[in-house]
PDB file with one MODEL, atoms N, CA, C and O in Angstrom:
MODEL        1
ATOM      1  N   MET A   1      93.426 -16.230 -22.865  1.00  0.00           N
ATOM      2  CA  MET A   1      92.264 -16.850 -22.215  1.00  0.00           C
ATOM      3  C   MET A   1      91.404 -17.386 -23.401  1.00  0.00           C
ATOM      4  O   MET A   1      90.583 -16.618 -23.903  1.00  0.00           O
ATOM      5  N   GLY A   2      91.519 -18.472 -23.813  1.00  0.00           N
ATOM      6  CA  GLY A   2      90.826 -19.255 -24.792  1.00  0.00           C
ATOM      7  C   GLY A   2      89.324 -19.532 -24.281  1.00  0.00           C
ATOM      8  O   GLY A   2      88.443 -19.666 -25.130  1.00  0.00           O
ATOM      9  N   LEU A   3      89.061 -19.607 -23.120  1.00  0.00           N
ATOM     10  CA  LEU A   3      87.556 -19.913 -22.788  1.00  0.00           C
ATOM     11  C   LEU A   3      86.909 -18.432 -23.056  1.00  0.00           C
ATOM     12  O   LEU A   3      85.941 -18.334 -23.810  1.00  0.00           O
ATOM     13  N   PHE A   4      87.372 -17.492 -22.530  1.00  0.00           N
ATOM     14  CA  PHE A   4      86.494 -16.250 -22.705  1.00  0.00           C
ATOM     15  C   PHE A   4      87.288 -15.074 -23.638  1.00  0.00           C
ATOM     16  O   PHE A   4      87.805 -14.011 -23.294  1.00  0.00           O
ATOM     17  N   LYS A   5      87.153 -15.763 -25.051  1.00  0.00           N
ATOM     18  CA  LYS A   5      87.668 -15.166 -25.940  1.00  0.00           C
ATOM     19  C   LYS A   5      86.611 -14.004 -26.469  1.00  0.00           C
ATOM     20  O   LYS A   5      85.408 -14.242 -26.360  1.00  0.00           O
ATOM     21  N   ARG A   6      86.996 -12.910 -26.967  1.00  0.00           N
ATOM     22  CA  ARG A   6      85.956 -11.980 -27.268  1.00  0.00           C
ATOM     23  C   ARG A   6      85.999 -11.743 -28.869  1.00  0.00           C
ATOM     24  O   ARG A   6      87.039 -11.834 -29.520  1.00  0.00           O
ATOM     25  N   ASN A   7      84.932 -11.478 -29.332  1.00  0.00           N
ATOM     26  CA  ASN A   7      84.772 -11.295 -30.772  1.00  0.00           C
ATOM     27  C   ASN A   7      85.287  -9.718 -30.917  1.00  0.00           C
ATOM     28  O   ASN A   7      85.732  -9.115 -29.941  1.00  0.00           O
ATOM     29  N   PRO A   8      85.192  -9.181 -32.090  1.00  0.00           N
ATOM     30  CA  PRO A   8      85.279  -7.763 -32.270  1.00  0.00           C
ATOM     31  C   PRO A   8      84.569  -6.735 -31.879  1.00  0.00           C
ATOM     32  O   PRO A   8      85.033  -5.602 -32.010  1.00  0.00           O
ATOM     33  N   PHE A   9      83.320  -6.947 -31.329  1.00  0.00           N
ATOM     34  CA  PHE A   9      82.167  -6.241 -30.860  1.00  0.00           C
ATOM     35  C   PHE A   9      82.478  -6.453 -29.360  1.00  0.00           C
ATOM     36  O   PHE A   9      81.825  -5.607 -28.749  1.00  0.00           O
ATOM     37  N   GLY A  10      83.134  -7.152 -28.572  1.00  0.00           N
ATOM     38  CA  GLY A  10      83.482  -7.164 -27.253  1.00  0.00           C
ATOM     39  C   GLY A  10      82.657  -8.216 -26.571  1.00  0.00           C
ATOM     40  O   GLY A  10      82.750  -8.356 -25.352  1.00  0.00           O
ATOM     41  N   HIS A  11      81.731  -9.077 -27.402  1.00  0.00           N
ATOM     42  CA  HIS A  11      80.859 -10.173 -26.656  1.00  0.00           C
ATOM     43  C   HIS A  11      81.953 -11.319 -26.358  1.00  0.00           C
ATOM     44  O   HIS A  11      82.885 -11.587 -27.117  1.00  0.00           O
ATOM     45  N   ILE A  12      81.729 -11.847 -25.325  1.00  0.00           N
ATOM     46  CA  ILE A  12      82.483 -13.179 -24.794  1.00  0.00           C
ATOM     47  C   ILE A  12      81.791 -14.354 -25.651  1.00  0.00           C
ATOM     48  O   ILE A  12      80.642 -14.756 -25.467  1.00  0.00           O
ATOM     49  N   LEU A  13      82.625 -14.799 -26.550  1.00  0.00           N
ATOM     50  CA  LEU A  13      82.129 -16.012 -27.460  1.00  0.00           C
ATOM     51  C   LEU A  13      81.437 -17.092 -26.900  1.00  0.00           C
ATOM     52  O   LEU A  13      80.428 -17.535 -27.450  1.00  0.00           O
ATOM     53  N   PHE A  14      81.908 -17.587 -25.798  1.00  0.00           N
ATOM     54  CA  PHE A  14      81.715 -18.666 -24.874  1.00  0.00           C
ATOM     55  C   PHE A  14      80.343 -18.559 -24.604  1.00  0.00           C
ATOM     56  O   PHE A  14      79.532 -19.410 -24.968  1.00  0.00           O
ATOM     57  N   ILE A  15      80.008 -17.384 -23.882  1.00  0.00           N
ATOM     58  CA  ILE A  15      78.426 -17.085 -23.245  1.00  0.00           C
ATOM     59  C   ILE A  15      77.822 -16.819 -24.349  1.00  0.00           C
ATOM     60  O   ILE A  15      76.776 -17.467 -24.372  1.00  0.00           O
ATOM     61  N   LYS A  16      77.976 -16.060 -25.477  1.00  0.00           N
ATOM     62  CA  LYS A  16      77.177 -15.920 -26.713  1.00  0.00           C
ATOM     63  C   LYS A  16      76.691 -17.224 -27.400  1.00  0.00           C
ATOM     64  O   LYS A  16      75.516 -17.355 -27.741  1.00  0.00           O
ATOM     65  N   LYS A  17      77.620 -18.179 -27.593  1.00  0.00           N
ATOM     66  CA  LYS A  17      77.402 -19.410 -28.120  1.00  0.00           C
ATOM     67  C   LYS A  17      76.183 -20.070 -27.278  1.00  0.00           C
ATOM     68  O   LYS A  17      75.076 -20.288 -27.770  1.00  0.00           O
ATOM     69  N   TRP A  18      76.571 -20.376 -25.839  1.00  0.00           N
ATOM     70  CA  TRP A  18      75.560 -20.928 -24.981  1.00  0.00           C
ATOM     71  C   TRP A  18      74.241 -20.219 -25.088  1.00  0.00           C
ATOM     72  O   TRP A  18      73.227 -20.914 -25.015  1.00  0.00           O
ATOM     73  N   LEU A  19      74.114 -18.778 -25.271  1.00  0.00           N
ATOM     74  CA  LEU A  19      72.805 -18.146 -25.164  1.00  0.00           C
ATOM     75  C   LEU A  19      72.128 -18.546 -26.398  1.00  0.00           C
ATOM     76  O   LEU A  19      70.953 -18.913 -26.374  1.00  0.00           O
ATOM     77  N   ILE A  20      72.852 -18.490 -27.533  1.00  0.00           N
ATOM     78  CA  ILE A  20      72.042 -18.908 -28.664  1.00  0.00           C
ATOM     79  C   ILE A  20      71.750 -20.238 -28.510  1.00  0.00           C
ATOM     80  O   ILE A  20      70.624 -20.473 -28.949  1.00  0.00           O
ATOM     81  N   ARG A  21      72.266 -21.143 -28.096  1.00  0.00           N
ATOM     82  CA  ARG A  21      72.061 -22.546 -28.110  1.00  0.00           C
ATOM     83  C   ARG A  21      70.653 -22.645 -27.251  1.00  0.00           C
ATOM     84  O   ARG A  21      69.607 -23.123 -27.690  1.00  0.00           O
ATOM     85  N   ILE A  22      70.837 -22.132 -26.028  1.00  0.00           N
ATOM     86  CA  ILE A  22      69.607 -22.264 -25.163  1.00  0.00           C
ATOM     87  C   ILE A  22      68.382 -21.568 -25.717  1.00  0.00           C
ATOM     88  O   ILE A  22      67.311 -22.174 -25.691  1.00  0.00           O
ATOM     89  N   LEU A  23      68.446 -20.448 -26.173  1.00  0.00           N
ATOM     90  CA  LEU A  23      67.456 -19.681 -26.945  1.00  0.00           C
ATOM     91  C   LEU A  23      66.635 -20.513 -28.016  1.00  0.00           C
ATOM     92  O   LEU A  23      65.430 -20.719 -28.160  1.00  0.00           O
ATOM     93  N   GLY A  24      67.888 -20.953 -28.787  1.00  0.00           N
ATOM     94  CA  GLY A  24      67.240 -21.766 -29.846  1.00  0.00           C
ATOM     95  C   GLY A  24      66.316 -23.101 -29.544  1.00  0.00           C
ATOM     96  O   GLY A  24      65.312 -23.417 -30.182  1.00  0.00           O
ATOM     97  N   LEU A  25      66.862 -23.781 -28.471  1.00  0.00           N
ATOM     98  CA  LEU A  25      66.148 -24.771 -28.031  1.00  0.00           C
ATOM     99  C   LEU A  25      64.795 -24.369 -27.528  1.00  0.00           C
ATOM    100  O   LEU A  25      63.789 -25.008 -27.834  1.00  0.00           O
ATOM    101  N   LEU A  26      64.769 -23.322 -26.766  1.00  0.00           N
ATOM    102  CA  LEU A  26      63.295 -22.814 -26.178  1.00  0.00           C
ATOM    103  C   LEU A  26      62.487 -22.376 -27.452  1.00  0.00           C
ATOM    104  O   LEU A  26      61.317 -22.752 -27.523  1.00  0.00           O
ATOM    105  N   THR A  27      62.976 -21.666 -28.392  1.00  0.00           N
ATOM    106  CA  THR A  27      62.132 -21.143 -29.388  1.00  0.00           C
ATOM    107  C   THR A  27      61.824 -21.993 -30.724  1.00  0.00           C
ATOM    108  O   THR A  27      60.931 -21.714 -31.525  1.00  0.00           O
ATOM    109  N   HIS A  28      62.745 -23.110 -30.828  1.00  0.00           N
ATOM    110  CA  HIS A  28      62.518 -23.915 -32.115  1.00  0.00           C
ATOM    111  C   HIS A  28      61.414 -24.696 -31.812  1.00  0.00           C
ATOM    112  O   HIS A  28      60.854 -24.945 -32.880  1.00  0.00           O
ATOM    113  N   ARG A  29      60.805 -25.220 -30.859  1.00  0.00           N
ATOM    114  CA  ARG A  29      59.577 -25.989 -30.741  1.00  0.00           C
ATOM    115  C   ARG A  29      58.334 -25.126 -31.204  1.00  0.00           C
ATOM    116  O   ARG A  29      57.431 -25.522 -31.942  1.00  0.00           O
ATOM    117  N   ARG A  30      58.459 -23.854 -30.623  1.00  0.00           N
ATOM    118  CA  ARG A  30      57.317 -22.943 -30.767  1.00  0.00           C
ATOM    119  C   ARG A  30      57.336 -22.449 -32.066  1.00  0.00           C
ATOM    120  O   ARG A  30      56.280 -22.336 -32.688  1.00  0.00           O
ATOM    121  N   PHE A  31      58.432 -22.132 -32.563  1.00  0.00           N
ATOM    122  CA  PHE A  31      58.389 -21.892 -34.062  1.00  0.00           C
ATOM    123  C   PHE A  31      57.849 -23.065 -34.997  1.00  0.00           C
ATOM    124  O   PHE A  31      57.048 -22.859 -35.908  1.00  0.00           O
ATOM    125  N   ARG A  32      58.343 -24.251 -34.693  1.00  0.00           N
ATOM    126  CA  ARG A  32      57.872 -25.427 -35.532  1.00  0.00           C
ATOM    127  C   ARG A  32      56.311 -25.616 -35.270  1.00  0.00           C
ATOM    128  O   ARG A  32      55.600 -25.991 -36.202  1.00  0.00           O
ATOM    129  N   GLY A  33      55.744 -25.347 -33.948  1.00  0.00           N
ATOM    130  CA  GLY A  33      54.468 -25.540 -33.787  1.00  0.00           C
ATOM    131  C   GLY A  33      53.242 -24.676 -34.441  1.00  0.00           C
ATOM    132  O   GLY A  33      52.087 -25.092 -34.530  1.00  0.00           O
ATOM    133  N   PHE A  34      53.630 -23.607 -34.809  1.00  0.00           N
ATOM    134  CA  PHE A  34      52.595 -22.664 -35.633  1.00  0.00           C
ATOM    135  C   PHE A  34      53.110 -22.325 -37.232  1.00  0.00           C
ATOM    136  O   PHE A  34      52.408 -21.695 -38.024  1.00  0.00           O
ATOM    137  N   ASN A  35      54.344 -22.815 -37.525  1.00  0.00           N
ATOM    138  CA  ASN A  35      54.656 -22.674 -38.737  1.00  0.00           C
ATOM    139  C   ASN A  35      54.884 -23.887 -39.488  1.00  0.00           C
ATOM    140  O   ASN A  35      56.013 -24.376 -39.434  1.00  0.00           O
ATOM    141  N   GLU A  36      53.939 -24.481 -40.219  1.00  0.00           N
ATOM    142  CA  GLU A  36      54.132 -25.528 -41.131  1.00  0.00           C
ATOM    143  C   GLU A  36      54.752 -25.346 -42.199  1.00  0.00           C
ATOM    144  O   GLU A  36      54.367 -24.364 -42.833  1.00  0.00           O
ATOM    145  N   LEU A  37      55.873 -26.138 -42.800  1.00  0.00           N
ATOM    146  CA  LEU A  37      56.708 -25.890 -43.874  1.00  0.00           C
ATOM    147  C   LEU A  37      55.663 -26.546 -45.050  1.00  0.00           C
ATOM    148  O   LEU A  37      55.064 -27.619 -44.984  1.00  0.00           O
ATOM    149  N   GLN A  38      55.647 -25.589 -46.097  1.00  0.00           N
ATOM    150  CA  GLN A  38      54.846 -25.929 -47.283  1.00  0.00           C
ATOM    151  C   GLN A  38      55.687 -25.275 -48.439  1.00  0.00           C
ATOM    152  O   GLN A  38      55.688 -24.046 -48.506  1.00  0.00           O
ATOM    153  N   ILE A  39      56.427 -26.034 -49.384  1.00  0.00           N
ATOM    154  CA  ILE A  39      57.180 -25.686 -50.469  1.00  0.00           C
ATOM    155  C   ILE A  39      56.457 -25.487 -51.667  1.00  0.00           C
ATOM    156  O   ILE A  39      56.017 -26.515 -52.182  1.00  0.00           O
ATOM    157  N   GLU A  40      56.233 -24.440 -52.222  1.00  0.00           N
ATOM    158  CA  GLU A  40      55.544 -24.286 -53.525  1.00  0.00           C
ATOM    159  C   GLU A  40      56.262 -23.617 -54.490  1.00  0.00           C
ATOM    160  O   GLU A  40      57.124 -22.819 -54.120  1.00  0.00           O
ATOM    161  N   GLY A  41      56.055 -23.806 -55.692  1.00  0.00           N
ATOM    162  CA  GLY A  41      56.957 -23.304 -56.839  1.00  0.00           C
ATOM    163  C   GLY A  41      58.340 -23.624 -57.089  1.00  0.00           C
ATOM    164  O   GLY A  41      59.134 -22.835 -57.601  1.00  0.00           O
ATOM    165  N   SER A  42      58.616 -24.816 -56.713  1.00  0.00           N
ATOM    166  CA  SER A  42      59.937 -25.488 -57.115  1.00  0.00           C
ATOM    167  C   SER A  42      60.030 -25.720 -58.593  1.00  0.00           C
ATOM    168  O   SER A  42      61.092 -25.639 -59.210  1.00  0.00           O
ATOM    169  N   GLU A  43      58.894 -26.005 -59.124  1.00  0.00           N
ATOM    170  CA  GLU A  43      58.791 -26.380 -60.578  1.00  0.00           C
ATOM    171  C   GLU A  43      59.456 -25.002 -61.374  1.00  0.00           C
ATOM    172  O   GLU A  43      60.029 -25.101 -62.459  1.00  0.00           O
ATOM    173  N   ILE A  44      59.313 -23.964 -60.788  1.00  0.00           N
ATOM    174  CA  ILE A  44      59.596 -22.598 -61.502  1.00  0.00           C
ATOM    175  C   ILE A  44      61.274 -22.402 -61.573  1.00  0.00           C
ATOM    176  O   ILE A  44      61.909 -21.838 -62.464  1.00  0.00           O
ATOM    177  N   ILE A  45      61.754 -23.006 -60.428  1.00  0.00           N
ATOM    178  CA  ILE A  45      63.152 -22.678 -60.049  1.00  0.00           C
ATOM    179  C   ILE A  45      64.003 -23.809 -61.151  1.00  0.00           C
ATOM    180  O   ILE A  45      65.044 -23.494 -61.727  1.00  0.00           O
ATOM    181  N   LYS A  46      63.389 -25.033 -61.284  1.00  0.00           N
ATOM    182  CA  LYS A  46      63.869 -26.114 -62.174  1.00  0.00           C
ATOM    183  C   LYS A  46      64.006 -25.348 -63.724  1.00  0.00           C
ATOM    184  O   LYS A  46      64.966 -25.588 -64.456  1.00  0.00           O
ATOM    185  N   ASN A  47      62.960 -24.444 -64.087  1.00  0.00           N
ATOM    186  CA  ASN A  47      63.022 -23.989 -65.411  1.00  0.00           C
ATOM    187  C   ASN A  47      63.711 -22.685 -65.667  1.00  0.00           C
ATOM    188  O   ASN A  47      63.587 -22.063 -66.721  1.00  0.00           O
ATOM    189  N   LEU A  48      64.606 -22.217 -64.427  1.00  0.00           N
ATOM    190  CA  LEU A  48      65.252 -20.928 -64.717  1.00  0.00           C
ATOM    191  C   LEU A  48      66.738 -21.201 -65.427  1.00  0.00           C
ATOM    192  O   LEU A  48      67.318 -22.283 -65.331  1.00  0.00           O
ATOM    193  N   PRO A  49      67.146 -20.306 -65.994  1.00  0.00           N
ATOM    194  CA  PRO A  49      68.257 -20.405 -66.754  1.00  0.00           C
ATOM    195  C   PRO A  49      69.747 -20.588 -65.665  1.00  0.00           C
ATOM    196  O   PRO A  49      69.816 -20.036 -64.567  1.00  0.00           O
ATOM    197  N   ASP A  50      70.619 -21.281 -66.123  1.00  0.00           N
ATOM    198  CA  ASP A  50      71.632 -21.393 -65.312  1.00  0.00           C
ATOM    199  C   ASP A  50      72.479 -20.214 -64.819  1.00  0.00           C
ATOM    200  O   ASP A  50      73.074 -20.261 -63.743  1.00  0.00           O
ATOM    201  N   THR A  51      72.514 -19.188 -65.613  1.00  0.00           N
ATOM    202  CA  THR A  51      73.223 -17.867 -65.562  1.00  0.00           C
ATOM    203  C   THR A  51      72.220 -16.733 -65.126  1.00  0.00           C
ATOM    204  O   THR A  51      71.010 -16.962 -65.122  1.00  0.00           O
ATOM    205  N   ASN A  52      72.696 -15.595 -64.784  1.00  0.00           N
ATOM    206  CA  ASN A  52      72.088 -14.187 -64.842  1.00  0.00           C
ATOM    207  C   ASN A  52      70.589 -14.395 -64.089  1.00  0.00           C
ATOM    208  O   ASN A  52      69.559 -13.981 -64.620  1.00  0.00           O
ATOM    209  N   VAL A  53      70.598 -15.057 -62.842  1.00  0.00           N
ATOM    210  CA  VAL A  53      69.408 -15.025 -62.194  1.00  0.00           C
ATOM    211  C   VAL A  53      69.910 -14.561 -60.819  1.00  0.00           C
ATOM    212  O   VAL A  53      71.004 -14.879 -60.353  1.00  0.00           O
ATOM    213  N   LEU A  54      68.838 -13.638 -60.110  1.00  0.00           N
ATOM    214  CA  LEU A  54      69.205 -13.250 -58.990  1.00  0.00           C
ATOM    215  C   LEU A  54      68.031 -13.501 -58.118  1.00  0.00           C
ATOM    216  O   LEU A  54      66.864 -13.364 -58.484  1.00  0.00           O
ATOM    217  N   PHE A  55      68.521 -13.976 -56.629  1.00  0.00           N
ATOM    218  CA  PHE A  55      67.528 -14.231 -55.813  1.00  0.00           C
ATOM    219  C   PHE A  55      67.697 -13.037 -54.635  1.00  0.00           C
ATOM    220  O   PHE A  55      68.779 -12.782 -54.106  1.00  0.00           O
ATOM    221  N   ILE A  56      66.733 -12.514 -54.395  1.00  0.00           N
ATOM    222  CA  ILE A  56      66.616 -11.828 -53.079  1.00  0.00           C
ATOM    223  C   ILE A  56      65.843 -12.081 -51.992  1.00  0.00           C
ATOM    224  O   ILE A  56      64.633 -12.265 -52.127  1.00  0.00           O
ATOM    225  N   SER A  57      66.444 -12.120 -50.794  1.00  0.00           N
ATOM    226  CA  SER A  57      65.844 -12.576 -49.704  1.00  0.00           C
ATOM    227  C   SER A  57      65.956 -11.567 -48.509  1.00  0.00           C
ATOM    228  O   SER A  57      66.982 -10.890 -48.450  1.00  0.00           O
ATOM    229  N   ASN A  58      64.969 -11.408 -47.536  1.00  0.00           N
ATOM    230  CA  ASN A  58      65.169 -10.602 -46.411  1.00  0.00           C
ATOM    231  C   ASN A  58      65.469 -11.354 -45.134  1.00  0.00           C
ATOM    232  O   ASN A  58      65.229 -12.558 -45.046  1.00  0.00           O
ATOM    233  N   HIS A  59      65.947 -10.714 -44.232  1.00  0.00           N
ATOM    234  CA  HIS A  59      66.297 -11.347 -43.067  1.00  0.00           C
ATOM    235  C   HIS A  59      65.061 -12.370 -42.271  1.00  0.00           C
ATOM    236  O   HIS A  59      65.371 -13.335 -41.572  1.00  0.00           O
ATOM    237  N   GLN A  60      63.764 -11.980 -42.512  1.00  0.00           N
ATOM    238  CA  GLN A  60      62.642 -12.758 -42.195  1.00  0.00           C
ATOM    239  C   GLN A  60      62.463 -14.106 -42.795  1.00  0.00           C
ATOM    240  O   GLN A  60      62.282 -15.091 -42.078  1.00  0.00           O
ATOM    241  N   THR A  61      62.509 -14.177 -44.082  1.00  0.00           N
ATOM    242  CA  THR A  61      62.719 -15.195 -44.703  1.00  0.00           C
ATOM    243  C   THR A  61      63.823 -16.231 -44.885  1.00  0.00           C
ATOM    244  O   THR A  61      63.670 -17.402 -45.231  1.00  0.00           O
ATOM    245  N   TYR A  62      64.879 -15.649 -44.615  1.00  0.00           N
ATOM    246  CA  TYR A  62      66.271 -16.103 -44.334  1.00  0.00           C
ATOM    247  C   TYR A  62      66.129 -17.087 -43.048  1.00  0.00           C
ATOM    248  O   TYR A  62      66.342 -18.298 -43.090  1.00  0.00           O
ATOM    249  N   PHE A  63      65.730 -16.352 -41.893  1.00  0.00           N
ATOM    250  CA  PHE A  63      65.436 -17.014 -40.615  1.00  0.00           C
ATOM    251  C   PHE A  63      64.592 -18.262 -40.720  1.00  0.00           C
ATOM    252  O   PHE A  63      64.915 -19.343 -40.229  1.00  0.00           O
ATOM    253  N   ALA A  64      63.480 -18.024 -41.402  1.00  0.00           N
ATOM    254  CA  ALA A  64      62.558 -18.998 -41.511  1.00  0.00           C
ATOM    255  C   ALA A  64      63.103 -20.251 -42.257  1.00  0.00           C
ATOM    256  O   ALA A  64      62.987 -21.376 -41.771  1.00  0.00           O
ATOM    257  N   ASP A  65      63.686 -20.022 -43.424  1.00  0.00           N
ATOM    258  CA  ASP A  65      64.245 -20.897 -44.229  1.00  0.00           C
ATOM    259  C   ASP A  65      65.338 -21.921 -43.502  1.00  0.00           C
ATOM    260  O   ASP A  65      65.404 -23.136 -43.692  1.00  0.00           O
ATOM    261  N   VAL A  66      66.172 -21.127 -42.628  1.00  0.00           N
ATOM    262  CA  VAL A  66      67.198 -22.009 -41.707  1.00  0.00           C
ATOM    263  C   VAL A  66      66.810 -22.710 -40.633  1.00  0.00           C
ATOM    264  O   VAL A  66      67.387 -23.702 -40.187  1.00  0.00           O
ATOM    265  N   ILE A  67      65.561 -22.064 -40.090  1.00  0.00           N
ATOM    266  CA  ILE A  67      64.732 -23.079 -39.123  1.00  0.00           C
ATOM    267  C   ILE A  67      64.181 -24.024 -39.631  1.00  0.00           C
ATOM    268  O   ILE A  67      64.227 -25.013 -38.900  1.00  0.00           O
ATOM    269  N   ALA A  68      63.549 -24.217 -40.786  1.00  0.00           N
ATOM    270  CA  ALA A  68      62.903 -25.193 -41.534  1.00  0.00           C
ATOM    271  C   ALA A  68      63.719 -26.281 -42.034  1.00  0.00           C
ATOM    272  O   ALA A  68      63.333 -27.430 -42.245  1.00  0.00           O
ATOM    273  N   MET A  69      64.913 -25.801 -42.207  1.00  0.00           N
ATOM    274  CA  MET A  69      66.090 -26.776 -42.599  1.00  0.00           C
ATOM    275  C   MET A  69      66.509 -27.759 -41.436  1.00  0.00           C
ATOM    276  O   MET A  69      66.863 -28.921 -41.635  1.00  0.00           O
ATOM    277  N   ILE A  70      66.431 -27.181 -40.250  1.00  0.00           N
ATOM    278  CA  ILE A  70      66.941 -27.993 -38.894  1.00  0.00           C
ATOM    279  C   ILE A  70      66.006 -29.089 -38.485  1.00  0.00           C
ATOM    280  O   ILE A  70      66.257 -29.777 -37.495  1.00  0.00           O
TER     281      ILE A  70
ENDMDL
END
């Protein structure tokens, strides 16, 4: 049954994908409404060495970065 395929956690992938899409459409406009993207400090990144640099991000900043790129 290709349409109702389940992932290892037992979730039906077809339903999960559509829930994510619908909720994304509902929340994207609200998120963009009160979060204005301002990029600062990019000149620091340009001056970093090519090796031995570690970037650490938490789930909140990762979510905001992904939404800002959309």
